[in-house]
C-alpha positions as CSV (number, residue, x, y, z in Angstrom):
1,M,47.7,31.2,8.0
2,S,45.5,30.2,10.9
3,I,46.3,29.8,14.6
4,Y,45.1,26.7,16.3
5,R,44.9,26.0,20.0
6,M,47.1,23.1,21.2
7,C,46.0,22.9,24.9
8,I,43.0,21.4,26.4
9,Y,41.1,22.2,29.6
10,A,39.0,20.3,32.1
11,K,35.8,21.7,30.8
12,E,36.5,20.4,27.3
13,I,37.6,17.0,28.6
14,S,34.3,16.9,30.5
15,F,32.3,17.7,27.4
16,I,34.2,15.3,25.1
17,T,34.0,12.3,27.6
18,G,30.5,13.1,29.0
19,R,31.9,12.8,32.5
20,S,32.0,15.4,35.3
21,E,34.4,18.3,35.6
22,R,35.8,16.6,38.7
23,Y,36.7,13.6,36.7
24,A,38.2,15.8,34.0
25,R,40.4,17.6,36.6
26,E,41.6,14.2,37.9
27,V,42.5,13.2,34.3
28,I,44.5,16.5,33.9
29,R,46.2,15.8,37.3
30,D,47.1,12.2,36.1
31,I,48.5,13.5,32.8
32,R,50.6,16.1,34.6
33,L,52.0,13.4,36.9
34,L,52.7,11.0,33.9
35,H,54.6,13.7,32.0
36,G,56.3,15.3,35.0
37,K,54.6,18.7,34.4
38,D,54.2,21.4,37.0
39,K,50.8,22.9,37.9
40,H,51.3,26.0,35.7
41,Q,52.1,23.9,32.6
42,V,49.3,23.2,30.2
43,I,48.2,19.8,28.9
44,T,48.2,19.5,25.1
45,I,45.4,17.9,23.1
46,A,47.8,15.2,22.0
47,E,48.7,14.3,25.6
48,A,45.0,14.1,26.5
49,C,44.2,12.0,23.4
50,D,47.0,9.6,24.2
51,Y,45.9,9.2,27.8
52,L,42.2,8.8,27.0
53,G,42.7,6.7,23.9
54,L,40.8,9.1,21.7
55,P,41.5,10.0,18.0
56,Y,43.5,13.2,17.9
57,A,42.0,14.6,14.6
58,E,38.5,14.4,16.0
59,V,39.3,16.0,19.3
60,F,41.4,18.7,17.6
61,K,38.4,19.4,15.2
62,M,36.0,19.6,18.2
63,I,38.2,22.2,20.0
64,N,39.4,24.2,17.0
65,G,36.5,23.8,14.7
66,R,38.6,22.6,11.7
67,I,41.6,20.5,10.9
68,P,44.7,22.3,9.5
69,Q,45.5,21.6,5.9
70,S,49.1,20.5,5.1
71,S,51.0,22.8,2.8
């Protein structure tokens, strides 16, 4: 059994999109507003992918290094 990270941070959004960390922080702020999340709540990879229009599997693989196998 492997443990995978489900949250995404500004630095990773910046790396994935090729944009600045300031832009990435604004994206996270917008996602929080969209989902009604408080500042202390994390943004999931799925929420970021939905907002940015990116394929979940590819982003998940970039962050976690592999894709989970279904049992």
